[in-house]
LOFI-625079 format. One line per 8 residues: number of its first residue (from 1); their letters; for each residue x, y, z of C-alpha. Coordinates in steps of 0.5 Angstrom, whole numbers. Example, Ala and Ser with C-alpha at 12.3 -4.5 7.8 and 13.67 -1.06 7.14 Angstrom:
! LOFI-625079
1 = as = 25/-9/16 ~ 27/-2/14
END
This chain:
! LOFI-625079
1 = msgvrdrp = -48/-56/-44 ~ -48/-54/-36 ~ -40/-53/-37 ~ -42/-47/-42 ~ -48/-44/-39 ~ -44/-44/-32 ~ -38/-40/-35 ~ -41/-33/-37
9 = grrhrlvs = -44/-33/-30 ~ -37/-34/-27 ~ -34/-29/-31 ~ -39/-24/-29 ~ -38/-26/-22 ~ -30/-25/-23 ~ -31/-18/-26 ~ -36/-16/-21
17 = rdglllag = -31/-18/-15 ~ -26/-14/-19 ~ -31/-8/-19 ~ -32/-8/-12 ~ -25/-9/-10 ~ -24/-2/-15 ~ -29/1/-11 ~ -28/0/-4
25 = aatllmmc = -20/1/-6 ~ -22/8/-9 ~ -26/10/-3 ~ -22/8/2 ~ -16/11/-2 ~ -21/17/-2 ~ -20/17/6 ~ -13/16/7
33 = rlaawllp = -12/22/2 ~ -15/26/7 ~ -12/23/13 ~ -6/23/10 ~ -7/31/9 ~ -9/33/15 ~ -6/29/21 ~ 2/27/22
41 = lravarma = 5/21/20 ~ 5/18/27 ~ -3/19/28 ~ -5/16/21 ~ 0/10/23 ~ -4/9/30 ~ -11/10/26 ~ -9/5/21
49 = qavapags = -6/0/26 ~ -13/1/30 ~ -17/-1/24 ~ -13/-7/21 ~ -15/-13/24 ~ -11/-16/30 ~ -7/-22/27 ~ -9/-21/21
57 = greevcpe = -3/-22/17 ~ -3/-30/16 ~ 4/-34/15 ~ 3/-35/7 ~ 2/-30/3 ~ -3/-30/-3 ~ 0/-28/-9 ~ -5/-27/-13
65 = tsarigwa = -10/-23/-8 ~ -4/-18/-7 ~ -3/-17/-14 ~ -11/-16/-15 ~ -10/-11/-9 ~ -5/-7/-12 ~ -8/-7/-19 ~ -14/-4/-15
73 = vraaawrv = -11/1/-11 ~ -7/3/-17 ~ -12/4/-22 ~ -16/8/-17 ~ -10/13/-16 ~ -12/15/-23 ~ -18/17/-21 ~ -17/20/-14
81 = kgaqclpq = -14/27/-15 ~ -8/27/-10 ~ -7/20/-9 ~ 0/20/-9 ~ 5/15/-6 ~ 2/15/2 ~ -4/15/1 ~ -3/9/-4
89 = alaaylll = 1/6/0 ~ -4/6/6 ~ -10/4/2 ~ -6/-2/0 ~ -4/-4/7 ~ -11/-4/10 ~ -14/-8/4 ~ -9/-13/5
97 = awhgqssq = -10/-14/13 ~ -17/-14/12 ~ -16/-20/7 ~ -11/-23/12 ~ -5/-21/8 ~ 2/-19/12 ~ 5/-14/10 ~ 10/-8/11
105 = lvvgaqla = 8/-1/10 ~ 15/3/8 ~ 17/10/9 ~ 23/12/5 ~ 28/18/4 ~ 34/21/0 ~ 37/27/-1 ~ 37/29/-8
113 = qsgrlvah = 42/33/-12 ~ 39/39/-12 ~ 39/38/-4 ~ 31/37/-4 ~ 29/31/2 ~ 25/27/-3 ~ 20/22/1 ~ 17/16/-2
121 = awvecggr = 12/10/1 ~ 11/3/-1 ~ 8/-3/1 ~ 11/-10/1 ~ 8/-17/1 ~ 11/-23/1 ~ 18/-20/-1 ~ 14/-16/-7
129 = vivggrgg = 13/-9/-7 ~ 5/-9/-8 ~ 4/-1/-9 ~ 10/5/-10 ~ 15/0/-14 ~ 18/5/-18 ~ 25/4/-20 ~ 30/6/-16
137 = ldrfiplf = 27/4/-9 ~ 34/3/-7 ~ 36/9/-7 ~ 31/11/-1 ~ 34/10/6 ~ 27/7/10 ~ 26/11/16 ~ 19/7/18
145 = tlgaaglq = 15/1/17 ~ 9/0/19 ~ 7/-8/20 ~ 4/-13/25 ~ 9/-9/31 ~ 6/-2/29 ~ 10/4/28 ~ 17/2/28
153 = rrpggqav = 24/6/27 ~ 28/2/21 ~ 35/1/23 ~ 38/5/18 ~ 34/12/19 ~ 38/16/23 ~ 41/20/18 ~ 40/22/11
161 = prper = 47/23/7 ~ 49/30/4 ~ 49/29/-4 ~ 57/31/-6 ~ 59/38/-9
END
């Protein structure tokens, strides 16, 4: 009988744990939205690097933790006005670091057929895209990554090819 009594308590703790993660993700997402709006990317990256705990990335990545964080950031983004890909990626990167998960925030660009430059940001953790994983990421040329080594220019990010007309 004691197992039956424990079960609702466990479920309540799990729901509370997810609720706390969601509330934290929403708060962090609002702060990242404001930072991305007010500051240049390099300054935002330096701030994110300073706030992320030193040596936060473990060699082992916990898929459950990274999936929960991805869920929380995506769910919070529905409720935070203007939380596009960069604020979402920043929030996910910081939450993953605070949970001891090694990850990389990637900023890429592509030149659309209309001639317009389109940028996108996403976070990779353990070889999986956690947030920003809309289809067609292979069309974006990675320009910068933010990870354990700080903000790094990607080798392939020198030039964006022009579309054929």
